[in-house]
C-alpha positions as CSV (number, residue, x, y, z in Angstrom):
1,X,75.5,-3.5,-57.6
2,X,72.3,-1.4,-56.9
3,X,69.4,-3.3,-55.8
4,X,65.6,-2.0,-56.0
5,X,64.0,-5.5,-56.2
6,X,65.1,-9.1,-55.1
7,X,68.2,-10.4,-56.9
8,X,68.1,-13.8,-58.6
9,X,69.2,-17.1,-56.3
10,X,73.0,-17.5,-57.4
11,X,75.3,-20.7,-57.2
12,X,79.1,-20.6,-58.3
13,X,81.0,-23.5,-58.4
14,X,84.6,-21.8,-58.6
15,X,84.3,-18.4,-56.9
16,X,83.0,-16.9,-53.7
17,X,81.3,-13.9,-53.3
18,X,82.5,-11.0,-50.7
19,X,79.8,-8.2,-50.1
20,X,80.6,-4.8,-48.9
21,X,77.4,-3.1,-47.8
22,X,77.3,0.5,-49.0
23,X,74.0,1.9,-48.3
24,X,70.6,0.8,-47.6
25,X,69.3,-2.6,-46.2
26,X,68.5,-6.2,-47.5
27,X,68.3,-9.7,-46.5
28,X,70.8,-12.3,-47.5
29,X,69.4,-16.0,-47.7
30,X,72.3,-18.4,-47.7
31,X,73.0,-21.7,-47.4
32,X,70.5,-24.7,-47.3
33,X,69.8,-26.9,-50.3
34,X,69.8,-25.5,-54.0
35,X,66.9,-27.2,-56.0
36,X,66.1,-26.8,-59.5
37,X,68.8,-24.6,-60.6
38,X,69.8,-23.8,-64.5
39,X,73.2,-23.7,-65.5
40,X,73.8,-20.3,-67.2
41,X,77.5,-20.4,-67.8
42,X,80.1,-22.6,-66.8
43,X,80.2,-23.2,-63.4
44,X,77.3,-20.8,-62.5
45,X,73.6,-21.4,-61.8
46,X,70.6,-19.3,-61.3
47,X,67.1,-19.3,-60.2
48,X,65.5,-22.5,-58.6
49,X,64.8,-22.8,-55.1
50,X,66.7,-22.7,-51.6
51,X,65.6,-24.9,-49.1
52,X,66.5,-24.5,-45.5
53,X,68.6,-21.5,-46.1
54,X,69.4,-19.0,-43.2
55,X,68.2,-15.4,-43.2
56,X,71.0,-12.5,-42.6
57,X,70.2,-8.8,-42.1
58,X,72.5,-6.7,-44.3
59,X,73.3,-2.8,-43.6
60,X,75.8,-0.3,-44.8
61,X,79.4,-1.2,-43.3
62,X,78.7,-5.0,-43.3
63,X,81.0,-7.3,-45.0
64,X,79.9,-10.8,-45.7
65,X,81.8,-14.0,-47.6
66,X,79.7,-16.4,-49.3
67,X,81.7,-19.4,-50.2
68,X,81.6,-21.3,-53.6
69,X,79.0,-24.0,-53.9
70,X,76.8,-22.2,-51.4
71,X,73.4,-20.9,-52.9
72,X,72.4,-17.3,-51.8
73,X,70.0,-14.6,-52.9
74,X,69.5,-11.1,-51.9
75,X,66.3,-9.9,-50.9
76,X,64.8,-6.4,-50.2
77,X,62.0,-5.5,-47.8
78,X,59.0,-3.8,-49.7
79,X,60.1,0.3,-50.3
80,X,63.8,-0.5,-49.5
81,X,66.9,-0.5,-51.9
82,X,70.5,-1.8,-51.3
83,X,73.9,-0.7,-52.6
84,X,76.8,-2.7,-52.2
85,X,80.4,-4.0,-53.8
86,X,80.7,-7.4,-55.0
87,X,84.4,-9.0,-55.3
88,X,84.4,-12.4,-56.9
89,X,87.5,-14.3,-55.5
90,X,88.5,-17.6,-57.2
91,X,88.4,-20.3,-54.7
92,X,87.4,-24.0,-55.0
């Protein structure tokens, strides 16, 4: 995945995401309360807002696992991009 702009807020009911930072930097907004998400596919929500999440800087070489049912969003600092591998793992 290559980002040149902020990603959508995501929430997966049955899958965890594992991010492997490849190049660039970003901020991961994760956790908190997910408000007004829209169901876009079975077990998947997008958009809405995250209230009270934690911000974590990401860079090349970083690995982070986001459990199922945890809202998250990749945010970019102005003028930066971020490339990362995303592995989706079944997990309830």
